[in-house]
Each structure stands twice: as C-alpha cells, then as structure tokens.
C-alpha positions in Angstrom: -20.9 -1.2 35.2 -19.6 1.0 32.3 -21.1 4.4 31.8 -23.5 4.8 29.0 -21.8 6.1 25.7 -22.8 9.7 24.9 -25.4 10.3 22.2 -23.9 11.4 18.9 -25.2 15.0 19.4 -23.3 15.0 22.9 -20.2 13.9 21.1 -20.2 16.6 18.4 -21.3 19.2 21.1 -18.2 18.4 22.9 -16.0 18.8 19.9 -17.5 22.2 19.4 -16.6 23.1 23.0 -13.0 21.9 22.4 -12.8 24.0 19.1 -14.0 27.0 21.2 -11.2 26.3 23.6 -8.7 26.2 21.0 -9.6 29.7 19.9 -8.5 30.8 23.3 -5.2 29.2 23.2 -4.1 29.5 19.5 -3.5 33.2 18.4 -5.5 34.6 15.6 -4.0 34.8 12.3 -5.0 35.4 8.6 -3.6 34.9 5.1 -4.7 37.4 2.2 -7.0 36.0 -0.5 -6.8 36.4 -4.1 -8.7 35.2 -7.2 -6.9 32.8 -9.4 -8.3 31.2 -12.6 -7.9 27.3 -12.2 -9.0 25.3 -15.1 -11.2 28.0 -16.4 -13.0 28.6 -12.9 -12.4 31.3 -10.6 -11.0 30.0 -7.2 -10.2 32.0 -4.0 -6.7 31.0 -2.9 -4.5 32.3 -0.4 -1.4 34.3 -0.8 1.4 32.2 0.5 3.7 35.2 1.7 0.8 37.3 3.3 0.4 35.5 6.7 0.0 37.9 9.7 -1.3 37.9 13.1 -4.6 39.4 13.9 -6.6 40.1 17.0 -8.0 36.6 18.2 -11.7 36.2 18.5 -12.0 33.7 21.3 -15.4 31.9 21.1 -17.7 31.6 24.3 -21.4 31.8 24.0 -20.9 31.4 20.2 -20.9 27.5 20.9 -24.7 27.9 21.4 -25.2 29.6 18.2 -23.0 27.0 16.3 -26.1 24.8 15.5 -27.8 27.9 13.7 -24.7 28.8 11.7 -24.0 25.2 11.1 -27.5 24.8 9.7 -26.8 27.8 7.4 -23.2 26.3 6.3 -24.7 22.7 5.6 -28.1 23.9 4.2 -27.6 22.3 1.0 -26.8 18.9 2.4 -29.5 19.1 5.1 -32.3 19.9 2.6 -30.8 17.1 0.2 -31.2 14.7 3.0 -34.8 15.7 3.9 -35.9 15.7 0.2 -34.3 12.2 -0.2 -35.7 10.8 2.8 -39.3 12.0 2.0 -39.0 10.7 -1.8 -37.8 7.3 -0.7 -40.5 6.8 1.9 -43.1 7.4 -0.9 -41.3 4.8 -2.9 -40.9 2.6 0.1 -44.6 2.5 0.6 -45.1 0.9 -2.7 -42.8 -2.1 -1.5 -41.1 -1.7 -4.9 -37.8 -1.9 -3.2 -38.9 -4.9 -1.2 -39.9 -6.6 -4.4 -36.7 -5.8 -6.1 -34.5 -7.1 -3.3 -36.7 -10.3 -3.0 -36.4 -10.8 -6.8 -32.5 -10.1 -6.7 -32.1 -12.7 -3.9 -34.2 -15.3 -5.6 -31.8 -14.6 -8.8 -28.5 -15.0 -6.6 -29.8 -18.2 -5.2 -30.4 -19.7 -8.6 -26.8 -18.7 -9.8 -25.4 -20.3 -6.6 -25.1 -23.7 -8.0 -22.8 -22.5 -10.9 -19.4 -23.9 -10.0 -17.4 -20.5 -10.4 -19.8 -18.6 -8.4 -20.0 -21.1 -5.7 -16.2 -21.1 -5.4 -16.1 -17.4 -5.2 -19.2 -16.9 -3.4 -22.2 -14.9 -5.0 -22.5 -12.6 -2.0 -18.6 -11.7 -2.3 -18.9 -11.0 -6.0 -22.0 -8.5 -5.5 -20.1 -6.5 -2.6 -17.0 -6.4 -4.8 -18.8 -5.3 -7.9 -20.9 -2.7 -5.9 -17.8 -1.2 -4.3 -15.8 -1.1 -7.5 -18.6 0.7 -9.2 -19.0 3.4 -6.4 -15.1 3.6 -6.2 -15.0 4.6 -10.0 -17.6 7.1 -9.4 -15.6 8.6 -6.6 -12.4 8.6 -8.6 -13.7 10.0 -11.8 -16.3 12.6 -10.8 -15.9 12.9 -7.0 -19.0 11.2 -5.9 -19.7 12.3 -2.2 -22.8 13.8 -1.4 -24.7 11.6 -3.9 -23.9 8.5 -1.7 -26.4 9.6 0.8 -29.3 8.8 -1.5 -27.8 5.2 -2.1 -27.6 4.4 1.6 -31.4 3.9 1.6 -31.2 1.3 -1.0 -27.9 -0.6 -0.3 -28.2 -1.0 3.4 -31.7 -2.8 3.3 -30.0 -5.0 0.5 -27.0 -5.6 2.9 -29.5 -6.7 5.7 -31.5 -9.0 3.6 -28.2 -10.7 2.4 -27.5 -11.3 6.0 -25.1 -8.7 6.8 -25.4 -5.4 8.7 -25.6 -1.7 8.0 -22.0 -1.1 8.3 -21.5 -3.5 5.2 -24.1 -1.5 3.4 -22.3 1.8 4.3 -18.9 0.3 3.2 -20.5 -0.9 -0.1 -21.4 2.9 -0.9 -19.7 5.5 1.0 -16.5 3.9 2.0 -16.1 2.5 -1.4 -16.5 6.0 -2.9 -14.2 7.3 -0.4 -11.4 4.9 -1.5 -12.2 6.2 -5.0 -11.9 9.6 -3.8 -8.5 9.0 -2.3 -7.3 7.3 -5.3 -8.7 10.3 -7.3 -7.6 9.2 -10.8 -9.6 11.9 -12.6 -11.5 13.6 -9.7 -11.8 17.6 -10.9 -12.8 18.6 -7.6 -9.5 17.4 -5.9 -6.8 16.5 -8.5 -8.1 18.9 -10.8 -8.0 21.9 -8.7 -4.8 21.0 -6.9 -2.9 20.5 -10.1 -4.3 23.7 -11.5 -3.1 25.8 -8.6 0.2 24.1 -8.6 0.5 24.8 -12.5 1.0 21.2 -13.5 -0.7 19.7 -16.5 -4.3 18.6 -15.8 -4.4 14.9 -14.5 -0.8 14.4 -15.1 0.8 11.4 -13.3 -2.3 9.4 -14.2 -0.5 6.1 -14.5 0.6 6.1 -10.8 -2.5 7.4 -9.5 -4.4 4.4 -11.4 -1.9 2.0 -9.7 -2.6 3.5 -6.3 -6.4 3.4 -6.8 -6.1 -0.3 -7.7 -4.1 -1.1 -4.4 -6.2 0.9 -2.2 -9.5 -0.6 -3.5 -7.9 -4.2 -3.3 -7.1 -3.8 0.4 -10.4 -2.1 1.1 -12.6 -4.8 -0.6 -10.6 -7.6 1.2 -11.1 -5.9 4.3 -14.7 -5.4 3.9 -15.3 -8.9 2.7 -13.4 -10.2 5.7 -15.8 -8.4 7.9 -18.9 -9.3 6.0 -18.2 -13.0 6.2 -17.6 -12.7 9.9 -21.1 -11.1 10.2 -22.8 -13.5 8.1 -21.6 -16.4 10.2 -22.6 -14.5 13.4 -24.9 -11.5 13.0 -24.7 -10.7 16.8 -21.2 -9.9 16.5 -22.1 -6.9 14.6 -21.5 -3.5 16.6 -24.9 -2.3 15.3 -26.9 -5.6 15.8 -29.6 -3.7 17.9 -29.6 -0.6 15.9 -30.2 -2.4 12.8 -33.6 -4.0 14.2 -34.9 -0.7 12.4 -34.0 -2.1 9.0 -34.8 -5.8 9.8 -38.5 -4.5 10.6 -38.7 -2.6 7.6 -37.8 -5.8 5.7 -40.3 -8.1 7.3 -43.0 -7.2 4.9 -44.5 -10.3 3.4 -43.3 -9.7 -0.3 -44.8 -13.0 -1.5 -48.3 -11.8 -0.6 -48.0 -8.6 -2.4 -50.5 -8.4 -5.3 -48.9 -7.7 -8.6 -50.9 -5.4 -10.7 -50.7 -2.4 -13.1 -53.1 0.3 -12.4 -54.2 3.0 -15.2 -52.3 5.6 -13.1 -49.0 3.8 -13.9 -49.6 4.0 -17.5 -50.4 7.8 -17.0 -47.2 8.3 -15.3 -45.3 6.5 -18.1 -46.7 8.6 -21.0 -46.3 11.8 -19.0 -42.6 11.1 -18.3 -41.9 10.0 -21.7 -43.4 12.9 -23.2 -41.3 15.1 -21.1 -38.1 13.0 -21.8 -38.9 13.2 -25.6 -39.2 17.1 -25.4 -35.8 17.2 -23.5 -34.3 15.0 -26.1 -35.2 17.5 -28.8 -33.7 20.3 -27.0 -30.7 18.3 -25.7 -29.8 15.9 -28.7 -26.1 15.8 -27.8 -24.5 15.9 -24.3 -20.7 16.5 -23.7 -19.7 13.7 -21.1 -16.7 14.6 -19.3 -14.3 12.0 -17.8 -11.4 13.8 -16.1 -9.7 15.8 -19.0 -11.2 13.9 -21.7 -14.8 14.5 -23.1 -17.0 12.9 -25.8 -20.1 14.3 -27.3 -22.9 11.6 -27.3 -26.6 11.4 -27.6 -27.1 10.6 -24.1 -30.6 12.0 -23.3 -32.3 10.5 -26.4 -30.6 7.0 -26.0 -31.7 7.1 -22.3 -35.2 8.3 -23.2 -35.4 5.3 -25.6 -34.1 2.9 -23.1 -36.7 4.2 -20.6 -39.7 3.8 -22.9 -38.9 0.3 -23.9 -37.9 -1.0 -20.2 -41.1 0.8 -18.8 -43.4 -0.8 -21.3 -41.8 -4.3 -20.3 -42.1 -3.6 -16.5 -45.6 -2.3 -16.6 -46.9 -5.4 -18.3 -45.3 -7.3 -15.4 -46.4 -5.0 -12.6 -46.5 -1.4 -11.3 -43.8 -2.4 -8.7 -41.2 -3.3 -11.3 -42.2 0.0 -13.3 -41.2 1.9 -9.9 -38.0 0.1 -9.9 -37.5 1.0 -13.4 -38.2 4.7 -12.3 -35.4 4.3 -9.6 -33.0 2.8 -12.0 -33.2 5.6 -14.6 -33.2 8.2 -11.9 -29.7 6.9 -11.1 -28.9 6.8 -14.9 -29.8 10.4 -15.5 -28.1 11.4 -12.2 -24.8 10.1 -13.8 -25.7 11.8 -16.9 -26.3 15.1 -15.2 -23.3 15.1 -13.0 -20.8 14.1 -15.9 -22.6 15.9 -18.7 -24.1 19.1 -17.2 -22.3 19.4 -13.6 -25.4 18.8 -11.6 -24.8 19.3 -7.9 -27.1 18.5 -4.8 -29.9 20.8 -5.9 -30.7 19.1 -9.2 -30.1 15.8 -7.9 -32.4 16.2 -4.9 -34.9 17.7 -7.4 -34.5 14.5 -9.5 -35.1 12.2 -6.7 -38.0 14.2 -5.4 -39.7 13.9 -8.8 -39.1 10.2 -8.7 -40.8 9.8 -5.3 -43.9 11.8 -6.5 -44.2 9.8 -9.6 -43.9 6.7 -7.7 -46.8 7.8 -5.4 -49.1 8.7 -8.4 -48.1 5.6 -10.2 -49.4 3.5 -7.2 -52.8 5.5 -7.3 -52.0 7.4 -4.1 -53.9 10.8 -3.9 -52.3 14.0 -3.3 -52.8 14.2 0.3 -51.6 10.6 0.8 -48.2 11.3 -1.0 -47.9 14.5 1.1 -48.4 12.6 4.3 -45.8 9.8 3.1 -43.3 12.6 2.3 -43.7 14.2 5.7 -43.3 10.8 7.3 -40.1 10.1 5.4 -38.8 13.8 6.5 -39.6 13.0 10.1 -37.9 9.7 10.0 -34.6 11.1 8.7 -34.8 14.4 10.4 -32.3 13.3 13.2 -29.5 12.8 10.4 -30.2 16.2 9.0 -30.0 17.8 12.7 -26.6 16.2 13.0 -25.3 17.5 10.0 -26.2 20.9 11.1 -24.7 20.6 14.4 -21.4 19.1 12.8 -21.2 22.1 10.6 -20.9 24.2 13.7 -17.3 22.9 14.5 -15.9 24.7 11.5 -17.9 27.7 11.9 -16.4 28.0 15.6 -12.8 27.6 14.2 -13.3 30.1 11.4 -14.9 32.6 13.4 -12.3 32.2 16.1 -9.6 33.0 13.3 -7.5 30.1 14.0 -7.6 28.1 10.6 -4.9 30.1 9.0 -2.8 30.2 12.2 -2.7 26.3 12.3 -1.9 26.1 8.5 1.1 28.6 8.8 2.4 26.9 12.0 2.5 23.4 10.4 4.0 24.7 7.0 6.8 26.3 9.1 7.4 22.9 10.7 8.3 21.2 7.6 11.5 23.2 7.2 14.8 21.3 7.0 13.3 17.8 6.8 14.5 16.7 3.2 12.4 15.3 0.5 11.0 12.2 2.0 10.6 13.7 5.4 8.7 16.7 4.0 6.3 14.6 1.9 5.6 12.6 5.1 5.0 15.7 7.2 2.7 17.2 4.5 0.7 13.8 4.4 0.3 14.1 8.2 -0.6 17.7 7.9 -3.1 17.2 5.1 -4.8 14.4 7.1 -5.0 16.8 10.4 -6.3 19.7 8.2 -8.9 17.5 6.7 -10.4 16.7 10.1 -11.3 20.2 10.3 -11.8 21.2 6.6 -13.3 18.0 5.0 -14.0 19.8 1.5 -11.5 18.7 -1.0 -11.8 21.7 -3.2 -11.6 24.1 -0.3 -8.5 22.4 1.2 -6.8 22.6 -2.2 -7.4 26.2 -2.5 -6.2 26.8 1.1 -3.1 24.5 1.1 -1.6 24.2 -2.3 -0.6 27.8 -2.6 1.7 27.2 0.4 2.7 23.5 -0.1 3.6 23.7 -3.9 6.1 26.4 -3.7 7.5 24.9 -0.7 8.2 21.6 -2.3 10.3 23.5 -4.9 12.6 24.7 -2.0 13.6 21.2 -0.9 13.5 19.8 -4.6 10.4 17.9 -4.1 8.1 17.0 -7.2 4.9 19.3 -7.0 3.2 16.0 -8.0 4.4 14.2 -4.8 2.9 17.2 -2.8 -0.4 16.6 -4.6 -0.2 12.9 -3.9 0.1 13.7 -0.1 -2.8 16.2 -0.4 -4.8 13.4 -2.4 -4.3 10.7 0.2 -4.7 13.2 3.3 -8.0 14.4 1.9 -9.5 10.8 1.1 -8.9 8.9 4.2 -10.2 11.0 6.9 -13.2 11.9 5.2 -14.5 8.5 6.7 -14.2 9.6 10.2 -14.1 13.3 10.7 -17.3 14.6 12.5 -17.0 18.0 10.5 -18.0 15.8 7.3 -21.7 16.7 6.4 -21.6 13.6 4.2 -20.4 11.2 6.6 -22.8 12.4 9.4 -25.5 12.3 6.8 -24.6 8.8 5.7 -24.5 7.0 9.2 -27.5 9.2 10.3 -29.5 7.6 7.3 -28.1 4.3 7.9 -29.0 4.6 11.7 -25.5 3.8 12.9 -24.4 5.9 16.0 -21.1 8.0 15.5 -19.2 6.3 18.3 -20.0 2.8 17.0 -18.8 3.9 13.5 -15.7 5.3 14.9 -15.0 2.1 16.8 -15.5 0.0 13.5 -13.6 2.3 11.2 -10.5 3.2 13.3 -8.5 -0.2 12.7 -9.2 0.2 8.9 -8.2 4.1 9.0 -4.8 3.0 10.4 -4.3 0.5 7.7 -5.3 3.1 4.9 -3.0 5.7 6.3 0.0 3.3 6.5 -0.9 2.2 3.1 -1.1 5.8 1.9 2.4 6.7 3.6 3.8 3.5 1.7 2.5 4.7 -1.7 4.2 8.1 -1.2 7.6 6.5 -1.1 7.7 5.9 -4.7 7.0 9.5 -5.5 10.5 10.5 -4.2 12.5 7.5 -4.7 11.4 6.6 -8.2 11.3 8.2 -11.7 7.5 8.0 -12.3 5.9 9.4 -15.4 4.5 13.0 -14.7 6.5 13.2 -11.5 
C-alpha cells in the first residue's frame, strides 16, 4: 500500500517550511536599489556593485503568518479569481456555455466529412488553433493572469470533446506560457530586460520569432500526442476521477433547453449599447500597441457597431446566444483594453464581473438570485484562491529572511571563468532556478539584468544572448513553480491537484529546457541580426 499523496495545501506548506530552513543556512545579504527609467517607466533595479552581507533574519514562527502575508502579496490575483468565479457561475446558470459547446460540437461533426478536415482531424485543428492564439497573446502582450478566466471556458470544452482538464489547461495556460517563453514582443519581459541592458527595444526580433515557432511546434505536437492518447482511453488520464466535477457540470440536457428571448435581454442590450455608444464618443480612437509598433484605430466605435449588429441577430435566436455574444465581446474588449489602455487584473476582473451581472439580468434573474449565484461561484472557486495566498507565502519567507540577494550574488560569482558558451548555459540554469523563487518576469528582469548584462561584457558575450537566457529561464518554469500565483490559480480553477500536474508536466518541462538550451547555442556561435 502506497501512502496517500499529500494535499496541495500540505505540499505548499512543506515548501514554506523548507524556505524557512534555508534562511537559517544561507547568510543574509542585500543589494542597494536605485530608480532607473526603463522605456519611459520608473523601475527599481539593483546596483550590481553594492552587494553586502547583513544580519540574517532566520524565519521560525513566521511560517504560520505566511498565509496572511501571502494573501496580502497576491491579493490582486485572489480577488480576480473570486470575481471571475462568481461571474461565470451566474453565466453558467443560464446554460449559455453548454448551448455554445453543444452547437460548436454539432458544427465540428458536420465538417468532419470534409476530406482535409478528416485527414488532419477536426479536434487536432481546434487544439492547434486555440493554442496558437493564446501563444500569440503570451508572446505579444504577456498574457498570464488573464488565462485564469479562460480556463472556465476551455476546460469544459476539452471535456466535451473527449479529453481531460489537463488538455484544457494546455490549450490556454501552457500555450500562453510557450508564447511567454518565445516572447517576441512581450513588453513585461523582453521590453524591460532590453531597456535595463541598454539595447534597442525588441531588437533581435527575427531569431526570437524563429524560437517562438520552434517552441510552439514542439509544444503543440506534445499536447496533440497526449490528447489523442486520452481520447482513445479516457481512464488513462491522471485526473480522470478529478474531472468528474466537469463531467457532472456538462451533463445538462442541452437539447431540452427552452430557447426564448425575454424582454429583460432586450433591456440589457439597449443599456449596454447606450453605454458603448457614449464610450465611443469619448474614445473615438485607440492607440493599439504591439511591441514597439503602434497604430491608432477606431477600436471602440468598431467593436460597438459589431456588438449591436451581432446582439440583434442573437437576440432574435435566443437569450442563450445573446449571453454567448456578451462573453465574446467581453474577450474582445479585454484585448482592446490590454493592448490599447494597459489594463491589468483590476479592470479585467471588473469587465468579467459586469458580464456576469448582465448575463443574470438578461435571463430575468432577480437581484437576490444573482447575488446568491455569485456567492455560490465564489464558494466553488474559494479553494483555488486560498492556494494562491498560501503559495505567495513562499516568497515572503525568503524575502523576509533576506536570502534572495545572497542567492543571486552567489550564483553570479559562480559564472566567472567559464567562457561564452559556458556562461550563457549557466545563466540559463540560474534564471530557471531564480524563476522558481520569483516567477514575476518584470521583477526578475529588474533583479537580474543589472548583474547579468555587465557581466556578459567581461566574457565578450552578447547582451542579447544574456536576455535570451533570461527569456527562456523566465518562461518554462512558470508552468511548474508553486510560487506562481497564476499557475496555482489555473490548476485550482481546473480542479487539478498540484502533485498530478507536476507528474504530467515534468517530462514536457525536461524537453522544453533542453530545447531552450539548444536554441541558445546559435546566440554564441552564429552572427545573428541584433546580437
């Protein structure tokens, strides 16, 4: 008999205890911080020559306060998860998503008979296109926290297609992670790192695009291979029993749903349309930014016009399709908000919250019923939010113990005398290790680039190669580190235990890390544009 695998909460608490033990072993140390303007934004970066040892602050009873401090640190993501969970529960009550998935699957069965689709497999095409879309989002504007909202849509879709929740998470979160690692134009990683390293913004674009293509090709093939295995034998899935939650939710008899459009749905349509027309007046033009390029376009008026047209068409069909239209344009305005107005999780959560409320009103639900549904959704997703708070305590312990800078100083000294290829390889390993502790790309860029960039000059290594090592080291381990609030939030929402996720992702992680190392070789052996 094997002992029962510890609960995710227990695993993370063990890691907090290990972090506390490290504060007793590693001496305390600090770098001085200074303010630097990076691409027009003030960033706090370290002074590379200022490291000094300080009195250590060994952590003991503080491990019990890590949950509280973790909640403070990750409060934005926690509230985001709770608001998203409540909003989608209201929408789920309308059965609109079930209707949408049912209609989508009916459509895929119709096109299965087309020769090309039959040859490639409709399901394979769907998985590939969804993964490419989210990978582009990750590569262009650093989609990360936003993936949590899409898990609630894509995981039920994956289950309905005969797959498991792991495939659903791969279609969204892992795909965005591959894009994040490819980071063609990501302003939060490449933009900040190149700014600190005094390189032209988004230079070396051509080789990064090649790397993005290679990473996604390997990633998509890996996911398709696993997906087809699960479709042939669903019980081979590590999360087959855990997915019972999603299978029960998808058992609603969609064909028996009464298709109708109550007056309240038309009221919601008029109310939202009026608001969007007013916004169109005040925001006639939007500067959409993609990397270092931008274009001024009438995004809000165009999206408003499309919303009005599609809403009338869907309302004439059924309120369920109108609610789906609300969801689609919520995603459209999310993209406009992120790329045009630099929205972050507060505004994105507000957008989805409004979507949930309007969905409830459109279905003729009273205020008390909408409130009850929202609270049920919060209750359903609360465990995911708690895990995020607990995971945030890991970094709190290491920071309060004053060992983060000591670790960075020690590993930077270990690279001396290794030559160009040895140095970039060690940098890659170091960035992966640091990312397990500090999963934030922008924070890690501000912490490591002031040390790594000047050091690369000493061994005649291109600073661009140093940033590639940072880029890959920042992207891959985000998919496994328990300190990542996004990862913990994603698998929490998908109802995947952390230990099962780790068991599944480790072989894929090994392949990605080896691939990343191989892609670093040309940065020191070939004359690449921008390097």
